[in-house]
A tleap script that builds the chain and sets N, CA, C and O, in Angstrom:
source leaprc.protein.ff14SB
mol = sequence {
  NVAL GLN LEU GLN ALA SER GLY GLY GLY SER
  VAL GLN VAL GLY GLY SER LEU ARG LEU THR
  CYS THR VAL SER GLY ILE ARG PHE SER ALA
  ALA THR LEU GLY TRP TYR ARG GLN ALA PRO
  GLY LYS GLN ARG GLU LEU VAL ALA THR ILE
  THR SER GLY GLY THR THR ASN TYR GLY ASP
  SER VAL LYS GLY ARG PHE THR ILE SER ALA
  HIE ASN GLY LYS ASN SER ALA TYR LEU GLU
  MET ASN ASN LEU LYS VAL GLU ASP THR ALA
  ASP TYR TYR CYS ARG LEU ARG ARG ALA VAL
  THR PRO GLN TYR ASP TYR TRP GLY GLN GLY
  THR GLN VAL THR VAL SER CSER
}
set mol.1.N position { 20.930 17.566 -11.022 }
set mol.1.CA position { 20.890 19.015 -10.845 }
set mol.1.C position { 19.774 19.563 -11.722 }
set mol.1.O position { 19.676 19.227 -12.902 }
set mol.2.N position { 18.942 20.402 -11.141 }
set mol.2.CA position { 17.854 21.034 -11.911 }
set mol.2.C position { 17.835 22.524 -11.667 }
set mol.2.O position { 18.013 22.985 -10.540 }
set mol.3.N position { 17.617 23.275 -12.731 }
set mol.3.CA position { 17.405 24.701 -12.636 }
set mol.3.C position { 15.987 24.972 -13.132 }
set mol.3.O position { 15.659 24.707 -14.288 }
set mol.4.N position { 15.173 25.491 -12.258 }
set mol.4.CA position { 13.774 25.741 -12.583 }
set mol.4.C position { 13.564 27.238 -12.751 }
set mol.4.O position { 13.678 28.006 -11.795 }
set mol.5.N position { 13.256 27.640 -13.974 }
set mol.5.CA position { 12.992 29.049 -14.251 }
set mol.5.C position { 11.491 29.283 -14.292 }
set mol.5.O position { 10.740 28.468 -14.827 }
set mol.6.N position { 11.066 30.387 -13.729 }
set mol.6.CA position { 9.647 30.712 -13.725 }
set mol.6.C position { 9.465 32.224 -13.727 }
set mol.6.O position { 10.417 32.980 -13.533 }
set mol.7.N position { 8.229 32.648 -13.950 }
set mol.7.CA position { 7.921 34.064 -13.885 }
set mol.7.C position { 7.706 34.736 -15.223 }
set mol.7.O position { 7.350 35.914 -15.271 }
set mol.8.N position { 7.914 34.019 -16.305 }
set mol.8.CA position { 7.697 34.621 -17.606 }
set mol.8.C position { 6.226 34.899 -17.850 }
set mol.8.O position { 5.360 34.444 -17.103 }
set mol.9.N position { 5.959 35.646 -18.897 }
set mol.9.CA position { 4.582 35.971 -19.220 }
set mol.9.C position { 4.515 37.021 -20.298 }
set mol.9.O position { 5.506 37.317 -20.965 }
set mol.10.N position { 3.345 37.576 -20.458 }
set mol.10.CA position { 3.116 38.602 -21.473 }
set mol.10.C position { 2.804 39.925 -20.796 }
set mol.10.O position { 1.956 40.002 -19.907 }
set mol.11.N position { 3.502 40.959 -21.229 }
set mol.11.CA position { 3.280 42.297 -20.686 }
set mol.11.C position { 3.315 43.295 -21.828 }
set mol.11.O position { 3.740 42.986 -22.941 }
set mol.12.N position { 2.862 44.485 -21.527 }
set mol.12.CA position { 2.938 45.560 -22.514 }
set mol.12.C position { 4.234 46.340 -22.331 }
set mol.12.O position { 4.889 46.263 -21.292 }
set mol.13.N position { 4.577 47.076 -23.350 }
set mol.13.CA position { 5.774 47.917 -23.297 }
set mol.13.C position { 5.708 48.805 -22.056 }
set mol.13.O position { 4.679 49.403 -21.742 }
set mol.14.N position { 6.838 48.865 -21.371 }
set mol.14.CA position { 6.912 49.658 -20.155 }
set mol.14.C position { 6.577 48.887 -18.892 }
set mol.14.O position { 6.758 49.394 -17.785 }
set mol.15.N position { 6.090 47.667 -19.051 }
set mol.15.CA position { 5.715 46.864 -17.904 }
set mol.15.C position { 6.904 46.198 -17.238 }
set mol.15.O position { 8.055 46.405 -17.624 }
set mol.16.N position { 6.601 45.395 -16.230 }
set mol.16.CA position { 7.642 44.732 -15.439 }
set mol.16.C position { 7.319 43.259 -15.246 }
set mol.16.O position { 6.157 42.853 -15.232 }
set mol.17.N position { 8.368 42.476 -15.098 }
set mol.17.CA position { 8.244 41.066 -14.756 }
set mol.17.C position { 9.396 40.696 -13.838 }
set mol.17.O position { 10.441 41.346 -13.841 }
set mol.18.N position { 9.195 39.653 -13.058 }
set mol.18.CA position { 10.257 39.139 -12.177 }
set mol.18.C position { 10.415 37.659 -12.446 }
set mol.18.O position { 9.482 36.878 -12.261 }
set mol.19.N position { 11.602 37.282 -12.882 }
set mol.19.CA position { 11.908 35.881 -13.137 }
set mol.19.C position { 12.624 35.290 -11.929 }
set mol.19.O position { 13.392 35.968 -11.247 }
set mol.20.N position { 12.356 34.017 -11.683 }
set mol.20.CA position { 13.006 33.296 -10.603 }
set mol.20.C position { 13.668 32.045 -11.155 }
set mol.20.O position { 13.086 31.324 -11.966 }
set mol.21.N position { 14.881 31.797 -10.711 }
set mol.21.CA position { 15.597 30.557 -11.047 }
set mol.21.C position { 15.940 29.864 -9.740 }
set mol.21.O position { 16.656 30.416 -8.905 }
set mol.22.N position { 15.432 28.663 -9.567 }
set mol.22.CA position { 15.702 27.891 -8.357 }
set mol.22.C position { 16.531 26.675 -8.719 }
set mol.22.O position { 16.182 25.911 -9.619 }
set mol.23.N position { 17.636 26.506 -8.005 }
set mol.23.CA position { 18.566 25.410 -8.266 }
set mol.23.C position { 18.374 24.324 -7.219 }
set mol.23.O position { 18.302 24.610 -6.024 }
set mol.24.N position { 18.292 23.100 -7.663 }
set mol.24.CA position { 18.176 21.982 -6.740 }
set mol.24.C position { 19.129 20.879 -7.163 }
set mol.24.O position { 19.535 20.788 -8.321 }
set mol.25.N position { 19.476 20.037 -6.186 }
set mol.25.CA position { 20.326 18.888 -6.479 }
set mol.25.C position { 21.802 19.147 -6.361 }
set mol.25.O position { 22.610 18.265 -6.651 }
set mol.26.N position { 22.179 20.348 -5.939 }
set mol.26.CA position { 23.593 20.666 -5.802 }
set mol.26.C position { 23.745 21.775 -4.780 }
set mol.26.O position { 22.933 22.698 -4.709 }
set mol.27.N position { 24.802 21.664 -3.989 }
set mol.27.CA position { 25.196 22.769 -3.120 }
set mol.27.C position { 26.397 23.422 -3.793 }
set mol.27.O position { 27.432 22.784 -3.986 }
set mol.28.N position { 26.258 24.667 -4.140 }
set mol.28.CA position { 27.307 25.279 -4.937 }
set mol.28.C position { 27.930 26.469 -4.239 }
set mol.28.O position { 27.311 27.123 -3.400 }
set mol.29.N position { 29.155 26.726 -4.604 }
set mol.29.CA position { 29.881 27.896 -4.136 }
set mol.29.C position { 30.883 28.273 -5.213 }
set mol.29.O position { 31.178 27.481 -6.109 }
set mol.30.N position { 31.397 29.475 -5.117 }
set mol.30.CA position { 32.351 29.973 -6.110 }
set mol.30.C position { 31.811 29.730 -7.518 }
set mol.30.O position { 32.541 29.309 -8.416 }
set mol.31.N position { 30.534 30.001 -7.689 }
set mol.31.CA position { 29.891 29.780 -8.982 }
set mol.31.C position { 29.136 31.037 -9.400 }
set mol.31.O position { 28.981 31.982 -8.628 }
set mol.32.N position { 28.686 31.017 -10.614 }
set mol.32.CA position { 27.958 32.159 -11.176 }
set mol.32.C position { 26.586 31.711 -11.649 }
set mol.32.O position { 26.459 30.762 -12.422 }
set mol.33.N position { 25.576 32.400 -11.181 }
set mol.33.CA position { 24.220 32.205 -11.679 }
set mol.33.C position { 23.940 33.300 -12.696 }
set mol.33.O position { 24.328 34.454 -12.512 }
set mol.34.N position { 23.271 32.927 -13.756 }
set mol.34.CA position { 23.028 33.933 -14.769 }
set mol.34.C position { 21.747 33.713 -15.537 }
set mol.34.O position { 21.156 32.634 -15.522 }
set mol.35.N position { 21.340 34.770 -16.207 }
set mol.35.CA position { 20.200 34.726 -17.102 }
set mol.35.C position { 20.684 35.040 -18.517 }
set mol.35.O position { 21.462 35.967 -18.740 }
set mol.36.N position { 20.207 34.255 -19.441 }
set mol.36.CA position { 20.487 34.454 -20.852 }
set mol.36.C position { 19.153 34.423 -21.587 }
set mol.36.O position { 18.167 33.902 -21.068 }
set mol.37.N position { 19.123 34.974 -22.779 }
set mol.37.CA position { 17.877 34.947 -23.522 }
set mol.37.C position { 18.149 34.667 -24.996 }
set mol.37.O position { 19.232 34.922 -25.523 }
set mol.38.N position { 17.120 34.134 -25.625 }
set mol.38.CA position { 17.228 33.834 -27.048 }
set mol.38.C position { 15.915 34.184 -27.719 }
set mol.38.O position { 14.865 33.629 -27.396 }
set mol.39.N position { 15.990 35.100 -28.644 }
set mol.39.CA position { 14.823 35.489 -29.423 }
set mol.39.C position { 14.787 34.640 -30.696 }
set mol.39.O position { 15.824 34.134 -31.124 }
set mol.40.N position { 13.632 34.478 -31.295 }
set mol.40.CA position { 13.524 33.671 -32.518 }
set mol.40.C position { 14.479 34.158 -33.599 }
set mol.40.O position { 14.500 35.342 -33.937 }
set mol.41.N position { 15.265 33.240 -34.134 }
set mol.41.CA position { 16.188 33.582 -35.200 }
set mol.41.C position { 17.459 34.265 -34.762 }
set mol.41.O position { 18.268 34.672 -35.596 }
set mol.42.N position { 17.646 34.399 -33.457 }
set mol.42.CA position { 18.837 35.079 -32.949 }
set mol.42.C position { 19.635 34.153 -32.043 }
set mol.42.O position { 19.139 33.134 -31.563 }
set mol.43.N position { 20.887 34.540 -31.825 }
set mol.43.CA position { 21.735 33.765 -30.932 }
set mol.43.C position { 21.388 34.051 -29.480 }
set mol.43.O position { 20.854 35.107 -29.144 }
set mol.44.N position { 21.704 33.085 -28.632 }
set mol.44.CA position { 21.504 33.285 -27.206 }
set mol.44.C position { 22.471 34.358 -26.725 }
set mol.44.O position { 23.638 34.371 -27.119 }
set mol.45.N position { 21.987 35.255 -25.876 }
set mol.45.CA position { 22.830 36.343 -25.406 }
set mol.45.C position { 22.742 36.492 -23.894 }
set mol.45.O position { 21.768 36.090 -23.257 }
set mol.46.N position { 23.785 37.078 -23.351 }
set mol.46.CA position { 23.848 37.343 -21.923 }
set mol.46.C position { 22.840 38.417 -21.549 }
set mol.46.O position { 22.716 39.438 -22.226 }
set mol.47.N position { 22.123 38.169 -20.458 }
set mol.47.CA position { 21.269 39.193 -19.870 }
set mol.47.C position { 21.942 39.732 -18.613 }
set mol.47.O position { 22.206 40.929 -18.507 }
set mol.48.N position { 22.217 38.846 -17.667 }
set mol.48.CA position { 22.829 39.275 -16.414 }
set mol.48.C position { 23.385 38.068 -15.685 }
set mol.48.O position { 22.864 36.959 -15.802 }
set mol.49.N position { 24.451 38.297 -14.930 }
set mol.49.CA position { 25.015 37.243 -14.098 }
set mol.49.C position { 25.324 37.795 -12.714 }
set mol.49.O position { 25.493 39.000 -12.525 }
set mol.50.N position { 25.394 36.882 -11.755 }
set mol.50.CA position { 25.778 37.252 -10.400 }
set mol.50.C position { 26.638 36.132 -9.840 }
set mol.50.O position { 26.295 34.956 -9.953 }
set mol.51.N position { 27.756 36.507 -9.238 }
set mol.51.CA position { 28.651 35.516 -8.658 }
set mol.51.C position { 28.241 35.208 -7.226 }
set mol.51.O position { 27.407 35.893 -6.634 }
set mol.52.N position { 28.842 34.171 -6.694 }
set mol.52.CA position { 28.578 33.823 -5.299 }
set mol.52.C position { 28.958 34.962 -4.367 }
set mol.52.O position { 28.396 35.095 -3.279 }
set mol.53.N position { 29.901 35.775 -4.785 }
set mol.53.CA position { 30.316 36.912 -3.983 }
set mol.53.C position { 29.465 38.142 -4.186 }
set mol.53.O position { 29.677 39.160 -3.527 }
set mol.54.N position { 28.493 38.062 -5.100 }
set mol.54.CA position { 27.581 39.180 -5.301 }
set mol.54.C position { 27.948 40.127 -6.428 }
set mol.54.O position { 27.268 41.134 -6.627 }
set mol.55.N position { 28.993 39.834 -7.161 }
set mol.55.CA position { 29.364 40.693 -8.278 }
set mol.55.C position { 28.418 40.468 -9.444 }
set mol.55.O position { 28.164 39.328 -9.834 }
set mol.56.N position { 27.901 41.546 -9.995 }
set mol.56.CA position { 26.936 41.445 -11.083 }
set mol.56.C position { 27.511 41.941 -12.400 }
set mol.56.O position { 28.444 42.743 -12.435 }
set mol.57.N position { 26.935 41.448 -13.463 }
set mol.57.CA position { 27.330 41.869 -14.804 }
set mol.57.C position { 26.082 41.863 -15.669 }
set mol.57.O position { 25.245 40.970 -15.541 }
set mol.58.N position { 25.946 42.846 -16.545 }
set mol.58.CA position { 24.739 42.982 -17.356 }
set mol.58.C position { 25.082 43.142 -18.826 }
set mol.58.O position { 26.117 43.702 -19.187 }
set mol.59.N position { 24.192 42.640 -19.656 }
set mol.59.CA position { 24.303 42.930 -21.069 }
set mol.59.C position { 23.979 44.394 -21.309 }
set mol.59.O position { 23.186 44.988 -20.577 }
set mol.60.N position { 24.584 44.973 -22.324 }
set mol.60.CA position { 24.426 46.408 -22.564 }
set mol.60.C position { 22.969 46.802 -22.777 }
set mol.60.O position { 22.556 47.890 -22.374 }
set mol.61.N position { 22.202 45.942 -23.396 }
set mol.61.CA position { 20.828 46.306 -23.755 }
set mol.61.C position { 19.877 46.341 -22.561 }
set mol.61.O position { 18.761 46.847 -22.678 }
set mol.62.N position { 20.306 45.810 -21.414 }
set mol.62.CA position { 19.410 45.764 -20.257 }
set mol.62.C position { 19.907 46.600 -19.088 }
set mol.62.O position { 19.214 46.730 -18.079 }
set mol.63.N position { 21.090 47.162 -19.214 }
set mol.63.CA position { 21.643 47.955 -18.110 }
set mol.63.C position { 20.697 49.099 -17.758 }
set mol.63.O position { 20.186 49.804 -18.629 }
set mol.64.N position { 20.484 49.257 -16.470 }
set mol.64.CA position { 19.608 50.317 -15.995 }
set mol.64.C position { 18.141 49.935 -15.950 }
set mol.64.O position { 17.328 50.659 -15.375 }
set mol.65.N position { 17.795 48.808 -16.548 }
set mol.65.CA position { 16.393 48.371 -16.549 }
set mol.65.C position { 16.195 47.048 -15.803 }
set mol.65.O position { 15.157 46.832 -15.180 }
set mol.66.N position { 17.178 46.184 -15.870 }
set mol.66.CA position { 17.086 44.871 -15.236 }
set mol.66.C position { 18.011 44.822 -14.023 }
set mol.66.O position { 19.063 45.461 -13.997 }
set mol.67.N position { 17.596 44.053 -13.026 }
set mol.67.CA position { 18.423 43.862 -11.843 }
set mol.67.C position { 18.431 42.387 -11.476 }
set mol.67.O position { 17.381 41.760 -11.340 }
set mol.68.N position { 19.629 41.846 -11.320 }
set mol.68.CA position { 19.767 40.458 -10.904 }
set mol.68.C position { 20.131 40.424 -9.430 }
set mol.68.O position { 20.909 41.247 -8.948 }
set mol.69.N position { 19.564 39.470 -8.728 }
set mol.69.CA position { 19.891 39.282 -7.322 }
set mol.69.C position { 19.860 37.792 -7.026 }
set mol.69.O position { 19.395 36.989 -7.835 }
set mol.70.N position { 20.362 37.439 -5.853 }
set mol.70.CA position { 20.406 36.021 -5.497 }
set mol.70.C position { 20.127 35.850 -4.018 }
set mol.70.O position { 20.427 36.723 -3.203 }
set mol.71.N position { 19.550 34.715 -3.691 }
set mol.71.CA position { 19.337 34.345 -2.300 }
set mol.71.C position { 20.063 33.023 -2.111 }
set mol.71.O position { 19.532 31.962 -2.440 }
set mol.72.N position { 21.276 33.090 -1.581 }
set mol.72.CA position { 22.087 31.882 -1.487 }
set mol.72.C position { 21.438 30.806 -0.633 }
set mol.72.O position { 21.543 29.617 -0.932 }
set mol.73.N position { 20.776 31.224 0.420 }
set mol.73.CA position { 20.140 30.246 1.296 }
set mol.73.C position { 19.034 29.472 0.609 }
set mol.73.O position { 18.719 28.345 0.992 }
set mol.74.N position { 18.447 30.081 -0.406 }
set mol.74.CA position { 17.367 29.431 -1.148 }
set mol.74.C position { 17.855 28.919 -2.494 }
set mol.74.O position { 17.057 28.443 -3.302 }
set mol.75.N position { 19.150 29.011 -2.742 }
set mol.75.CA position { 19.690 28.568 -4.031 }
set mol.75.C position { 18.900 29.159 -5.197 }
set mol.75.O position { 18.572 28.460 -6.155 }
set mol.76.N position { 18.606 30.428 -5.104 }
set mol.76.CA position { 17.776 31.056 -6.127 }
set mol.76.C position { 18.387 32.345 -6.626 }
set mol.76.O position { 19.122 33.032 -5.916 }
set mol.77.N position { 18.062 32.652 -7.862 }
set mol.77.CA position { 18.431 33.927 -8.452 }
set mol.77.C position { 17.181 34.547 -9.040 }
set mol.77.O position { 16.267 33.848 -9.479 }
set mol.78.N position { 17.153 35.858 -9.042 }
set mol.78.CA position { 15.989 36.578 -9.514 }
set mol.78.C position { 16.418 37.596 -10.564 }
set mol.78.O position { 17.534 38.115 -10.533 }
set mol.79.N position { 15.522 37.863 -11.477 }
set mol.79.CA position { 15.767 38.895 -12.474 }
set mol.79.C position { 14.562 39.827 -12.490 }
set mol.79.O position { 13.484 39.468 -12.965 }
set mol.80.N position { 14.767 41.023 -11.964 }
set mol.80.CA position { 13.716 42.042 -11.974 }
set mol.80.C position { 13.856 42.817 -13.278 }
set mol.80.O position { 14.894 43.420 -13.548 }
set mol.81.N position { 12.805 42.792 -14.074 }
set mol.81.CA position { 12.849 43.435 -15.390 }
set mol.81.C position { 11.841 44.578 -15.420 }
set mol.81.O position { 10.635 44.363 -15.294 }
set mol.82.N position { 12.341 45.769 -15.585 }
set mol.82.CA position { 11.489 46.957 -15.620 }
set mol.82.C position { 11.601 47.651 -16.971 }
set mol.82.O position { 12.543 47.430 -17.732 }
set mol.83.N position { 10.620 48.490 -17.243 }
set mol.83.CA position { 10.603 49.244 -18.496 }
set mol.83.C position { 10.852 48.325 -19.692 }
set mol.83.O position { 11.715 48.590 -20.529 }
set mol.84.N position { 10.101 47.272 -19.751 }
set mol.84.CA position { 10.309 46.274 -20.794 }
set mol.84.C position { 10.009 46.837 -22.171 }
set mol.84.O position { 9.114 47.663 -22.349 }
set mol.85.N position { 10.783 46.367 -23.140 }
set mol.85.CA position { 10.652 46.790 -24.521 }
set mol.85.C position { 10.282 45.596 -25.396 }
set mol.85.O position { 10.466 44.445 -25.003 }
set mol.86.N position { 9.770 45.877 -26.558 }
set mol.86.CA position { 9.398 44.798 -27.479 }
set mol.86.C position { 10.606 43.898 -27.751 }
set mol.86.O position { 10.472 42.680 -27.871 }
set mol.87.N position { 11.766 44.506 -27.845 }
set mol.87.CA position { 12.982 43.739 -28.152 }
set mol.87.C position { 13.454 42.857 -26.996 }
set mol.87.O position { 14.410 42.097 -27.150 }
set mol.88.N position { 12.802 42.951 -25.855 }
set mol.88.CA position { 13.110 42.034 -24.748 }
set mol.88.C position { 12.382 40.709 -24.901 }
set mol.88.O position { 12.619 39.778 -24.131 }
set mol.89.N position { 11.512 40.618 -25.870 }
set mol.89.CA position { 10.784 39.379 -26.113 }
set mol.89.C position { 11.741 38.255 -26.468 }
set mol.89.O position { 12.520 38.369 -27.414 }
set mol.90.N position { 11.680 37.164 -25.704 }
set mol.90.CA position { 12.603 36.050 -25.897 }
set mol.90.C position { 12.275 34.946 -24.904 }
set mol.90.O position { 11.470 35.125 -23.990 }
set mol.91.N position { 12.909 33.815 -25.103 }
set mol.91.CA position { 12.934 32.776 -24.070 }
set mol.91.C position { 14.118 33.069 -23.166 }
set mol.91.O position { 15.234 33.284 -23.639 }
set mol.92.N position { 13.874 33.077 -21.877 }
set mol.92.CA position { 14.912 33.394 -20.900 }
set mol.92.C position { 15.332 32.110 -20.185 }
set mol.92.O position { 14.499 31.335 -19.715 }
set mol.93.N position { 16.652 31.910 -20.117 }
set mol.93.CA position { 17.213 30.703 -19.532 }
set mol.93.C position { 18.128 31.059 -18.363 }
set mol.93.O position { 18.857 32.050 -18.418 }
set mol.94.N position { 18.087 30.256 -17.314 }
set mol.94.CA position { 19.051 30.459 -16.243 }
set mol.94.C position { 20.176 29.438 -16.368 }
set mol.94.O position { 20.002 28.351 -16.919 }
set mol.95.N position { 21.298 29.812 -15.854 }
set mol.95.CA position { 22.512 29.016 -15.993 }
set mol.95.C position { 23.294 29.048 -14.702 }
set mol.95.O position { 23.388 30.092 -14.057 }
set mol.96.N position { 23.855 27.918 -14.319 }
set mol.96.CA position { 24.759 27.819 -13.173 }
set mol.96.C position { 26.098 27.320 -13.686 }
set mol.96.O position { 26.192 26.226 -14.243 }
set mol.97.N position { 27.116 28.115 -13.499 }
set mol.97.CA position { 28.424 27.738 -14.031 }
set mol.97.C position { 29.498 27.948 -12.987 }
set mol.97.O position { 29.518 28.941 -12.260 }
set mol.98.N position { 30.386 26.976 -12.942 }
set mol.98.CA position { 31.540 27.086 -12.052 }
set mol.98.C position { 32.775 26.867 -12.901 }
set mol.98.O position { 32.906 25.831 -13.552 }
set mol.99.N position { 33.685 27.835 -12.903 }
set mol.99.CA position { 34.840 27.774 -13.801 }
set mol.99.C position { 36.054 27.121 -13.171 }
set mol.99.O position { 37.005 26.766 -13.866 }
set mol.100.N position { 36.023 26.960 -11.836 }
set mol.100.CA position { 37.164 26.326 -11.164 }
set mol.100.C position { 36.789 24.907 -10.787 }
set mol.100.O position { 35.611 24.561 -10.709 }
set mol.101.N position { 37.798 24.095 -10.556 }
set mol.101.CA position { 37.563 22.688 -10.234 }
set mol.101.C position { 36.781 22.551 -8.929 }
set mol.101.O position { 37.126 23.227 -7.959 }
set mol.102.N position { 35.769 21.732 -8.854 }
set mol.102.CA position { 35.163 20.966 -9.944 }
set mol.102.C position { 34.301 21.866 -10.833 }
set mol.102.O position { 33.423 22.586 -10.356 }
set mol.103.N position { 34.571 21.804 -12.107 }
set mol.103.CA position { 33.857 22.638 -13.051 }
set mol.103.C position { 32.511 22.016 -13.399 }
set mol.103.O position { 32.359 20.795 -13.450 }
set mol.104.N position { 31.528 22.904 -13.640 }
set mol.104.CA position { 30.250 22.440 -14.147 }
set mol.104.C position { 29.524 23.587 -14.830 }
set mol.104.O position { 29.852 24.759 -14.642 }
set mol.105.N position { 28.550 23.228 -15.609 }
set mol.105.CA position { 27.808 24.204 -16.407 }
set mol.105.C position { 26.424 23.620 -16.654 }
set mol.105.O position { 26.261 22.722 -17.480 }
set mol.106.N position { 25.434 24.127 -15.943 }
set mol.106.CA position { 24.074 23.626 -16.037 }
set mol.106.C position { 23.133 24.722 -16.548 }
set mol.106.O position { 23.275 25.898 -16.211 }
set mol.107.N position { 22.181 24.304 -17.363 }
set mol.107.CA position { 21.167 25.208 -17.906 }
set mol.107.C position { 19.785 24.719 -17.491 }
set mol.107.O position { 19.535 23.518 -17.382 }
set mol.108.N position { 18.907 25.667 -17.266 }
set mol.108.CA position { 17.523 25.343 -17.019 }
set mol.108.C position { 16.708 25.442 -18.299 }
set mol.108.O position { 17.211 25.854 -19.344 }
set mol.109.N position { 15.464 25.065 -18.201 }
set mol.109.CA position { 14.580 25.233 -19.356 }
set mol.109.C position { 14.202 26.704 -19.462 }
set mol.109.O position { 14.338 27.443 -18.487 }
set mol.110.N position { 13.744 27.132 -20.593 }
set mol.110.CA position { 13.428 28.536 -20.780 }
set mol.110.C position { 12.074 28.912 -20.229 }
set mol.110.O position { 11.182 28.076 -20.083 }
set mol.111.N position { 11.942 30.184 -19.929 }
set mol.111.CA position { 10.647 30.742 -19.601 }
set mol.111.C position { 10.414 31.901 -20.576 }
set mol.111.O position { 11.289 32.744 -20.774 }
set mol.112.N position { 9.252 31.928 -21.165 }
set mol.112.CA position { 9.002 32.862 -22.253 }
set mol.112.C position { 8.540 34.222 -21.739 }
set mol.112.O position { 7.682 34.319 -20.862 }
set mol.113.N position { 9.125 35.254 -22.303 }
set mol.113.CA position { 8.724 36.629 -22.022 }
set mol.113.C position { 8.296 37.261 -23.336 }
set mol.113.O position { 9.044 37.264 -24.314 }
set mol.114.N position { 7.098 37.788 -23.343 }
set mol.114.CA position { 6.572 38.458 -24.534 }
set mol.114.C position { 6.165 39.872 -24.165 }
set mol.114.O position { 5.357 40.086 -23.262 }
set mol.115.N position { 6.735 40.830 -24.874 }
set mol.115.CA position { 6.413 42.240 -24.637 }
set mol.115.C position { 5.738 42.787 -25.892 }
set mol.115.O position { 6.293 42.720 -26.989 }
set mol.116.N position { 4.558 43.317 -25.717 }
set mol.116.CA position { 3.799 43.806 -26.863 }
set mol.116.C position { 3.528 45.303 -26.732 }
set mol.116.O position { 3.455 45.859 -25.636 }
set mol.117.N position { 3.383 45.920 -27.887 }
set mol.117.CA position { 3.135 47.373 -27.890 }
set mol.117.C position { 1.646 47.676 -27.943 }
set mol.117.O position { 1.253 48.842 -27.952 }
savepdb mol mol.pdb
quit
């Protein structure tokens, strides 16, 4: 199973980026795709998640600015990030988790987002 995250880069404050997470090697259902981020010296935190049924959840710091979506046919999830702030600078990781049997929890490699003023 591989989760490939892409789309990171460097932008200025107020700019936008779109991250893509593509899952391969597994056909999944009743699972949650999500984005998490980790800034230097800080713990990894939730950014946004989306369930197979389309229910979304966001971290408080990104509500109203970030939007998560998924394309089930392409086994992909997207994170549209608008009005970026310096504090959004971090490595962003995608995650595929299924809490019911058969359970699994996969992480992709990070993609770096740098927001400068």
